[in-house]
N, C-alpha and C positions, 0 to 999 in steps of 0.2 A: 608738606607739599613738595619740598625739594626731594625728599627721600622717594616719594611716589614718582616724581619726574625721572630720577636716575634709574629707578626700577624699570620703567618703560623703555628707557634708552638701552639698558643692558639686555632686556628681553628682545627688543628689535634687532640689536647687534647679533645676539645669539641666533635668532631666526635667519638673519642675512647670511651668517657663516654656514648654518646648516643647509640653507637653500643653495649656497654656492657649492658646497661639497656634493649635494645631490646632483647639481648640474654637471660637475666634473665626472661623477660616476656614470651619469647618463650618457655623456659624450664617449667615455671609454667603452661602455657597453655597446653603443651604436657602432663605434669604429671596429670593435672586435667582431661584430656580427655582419659587417658589410659584405663579406663573401659567403655568408651562410643563410641570411634571411630566416624564414620559418623552416624551410627545407632547401637543400641545394643538392644538385648532382653535377659534378664537374669532371672534366678530363684535363690533366695537366702533366707537363714534363718536369722532371727533376734532374738537374745537372749538379754532380758533386765533383768539386775540384780540390783534391788534397795532394800533398807532396808524394804520398805513397801510391795513390791511384786516382783514376777518374772513372766515374760511373754515370750512366744515364738511365733513368727509369721513366716509364709512362704509367700514370696512376689514375684510377677511378676513385673519386672521393664523394661519398654520400653523407649528408648531415641532416639531422631531424631535431629541431628545437621546439616542436609544437607542444611539448609537455615539459614538466620539470625534469623528467628522466631524459637527459641529453643523450643523443646517439650519434656516433661517428663510425663510418666504415671506410677503410682505405684498402683497395684491392690493386695489386700490381698487375698491369696489363702487359708489360714487357720490360726488359728483353725476355727471351724464352726461358732462360735459366731461372728467372724469378717469377715467371707468370703464375698467377693463382695464389701467391702469398697474400694473406688477408690479416689486417689488424682491425679489431672491432671493439668499440667502447659503448656500453649500455649502462648508464648511470655511473657507478663507481667500479664496475667490472670491466677490465680490459683483457682481451685474449688475442693470441696469435695463432694463425693456422698455417702449417707448412704442407703443401700438397704432395711433395715427394714422398713423405712418410705418413701423410694423412694424420698428423699429430696436432692437437690443440693444446696450447700452453696458456695458463692464466698468469698475467703479469702481477708481480707484487709491487707495492708502493715504492720499494727501494729502486725499482727499475724505471721509474718515471723520468729521472734525469738522464738516463742512458741514451746514447745516440740511436736514432731511428735508421736502420739499414746502412750504418756507416756514414750518414750525412752529418751536417752541422746542426740539424734540428733534433730535438729530443723527442722521446715518446710523448712527453707532456705537451710539447708544442703541437704535435700532430693530433693528439687526442683531446686537447683542451681540457685536461683535468683541472688545471689551475685556472680560476676565473679572476682576471685582474680587477674587475669591477666589484667583486665581493670579498676577495682574500686580502686586499690591500686598502690602506687608508690613503687619501690623496689630497694634495694641496696644489694650488696654482703656483708655478714657478715664473712664468713669463707669458705675456700675450702681446701680439702685434698684428698689424694689418699689412698685407702684401699682395699685390696683383689681384685686387678685389676679393681676397680671401681673408678670413679671420683665423689666425694661427694661435695655438695654445700649447705651451710646454707644461706638462703636469708631472709632479713628483709623487711616486707611489712608494709607500713603506708598508711592509707586511704587518697584518694584525697579529697580536700576540699568539693566538692559537692556530694561525694559518699554516697548513702543511706545504710550505713553499721553500725554494732553495735560494732565492735572490734576496739580498738585503736592501736593495733599492732598484726601482725601475723608473727611467725617465721616458715619458710617453709624449711624442710630438704629433699633434693632429691638426687638421684644418677643417673649416666649415665652408662649403661651397654650395650655393643654391639650396640652403637648408639641410644639406646632408653632411654627415661627419665622416671624414676620410682619415685613416691612419697614414702617417708618413714615415716615422722612424721610432723604433723602440730600443732603448739602450738598457742592458741588464748589468747590474753591479753586484759582485759577490757579497760585499759588505757595504753597509750604508756609508761608511767613512771613505770608501775607495774613491779616488779622483778620476780613474779611467774605467770605462765599462769593460766587462769581460767579453761581451759579444754585442752585436748590433744588428737589428732586423730593419730593413728598409722596404717600403712599398712604393712602386712606381708604375709607369706605363698605363695610365688610366685610360680605359676604353669603354665604349658602350657595349654591354653584353646582356642579352635577354631583357632589354628595355631599361637597364640601369647602368650608370657610370660607376665603374669599380676599378681598383688597381689590379692589374693582371700579372704583375711581376713582384715576387717576394725574394729578397736576398739576405741570407744570414752570413755575417763575417765575424771571425774571432780576432780580438785585438792583437794577441801575441803571434798570430800567423796571418799577416796582412795579405799574403798572396792566395790564401785559401778562401773558398766560399761554397755555399750551396744555393742554387737558384731554382725557384719553382715558378713556372710560367703557365698560366691558365690558357688552355687552348679553346675550351668552350665550357659554358656553365648554364644550367637551367635552375631558376629560382621558383620556390613555392609550388612545386608540383606535388601531386598526391602520392608520395612514396609509400609503398606497402610496408607494414610493420615487419613482414617476413624477411625483408632485405637486411634487417638488423638482428638476425638470429644466427646461431652457429650452424643451423641446418642449411643456410645459404652459402656456406663455405665451398661446397662442392659444385 
């Protein structure tokens, strides 16, 4: 009888741990999708501040998560020198289009970690090839209640076969009125590192197209504290019926 009792205790404990990890993964997935929904169409500004140069871009970003074949399109609206440059992701294929020579280049996986247009964001950040909710294992690091919100700090470590570059990610999110909001994501090169290599923060929560969303994203590099890249959403439309043709190379011109 004792053995049967302990069996049920172990079984219940295992289910509780599994449910807890499912919950953490669900929160991360919701936080990552807060600016995408099923589909999204947004116009945003990007400000790059580096010691070598400062650049400002205006971008049109379309996303479509209505099927397993995720689609992202980033078109540069300005300045004039860069207008018409397009980056397109359809499933695992990522391609660049340069309007000046009308050339399309398919990106190799080795380019995922490269900087996007000289910013502090990588191609992977913009194209969302890495999915934190599926490529990492996660465990709760800390939870607390503050200003009527439930905050959670979650530690992510890459799964053995995951094609990722970060050895550890610390994800801080909060739940407000039943919705999950990202607040800060710290990326560590190695799991044993004490300091993150870079940190992404979300702020300036506003009502846009009927939803409260963070409208400012800022990426900073730890060893260059004066540098940053900020993306500020000017307008966004969620869950519109985006045509499939907008995510094809025929739409580049």
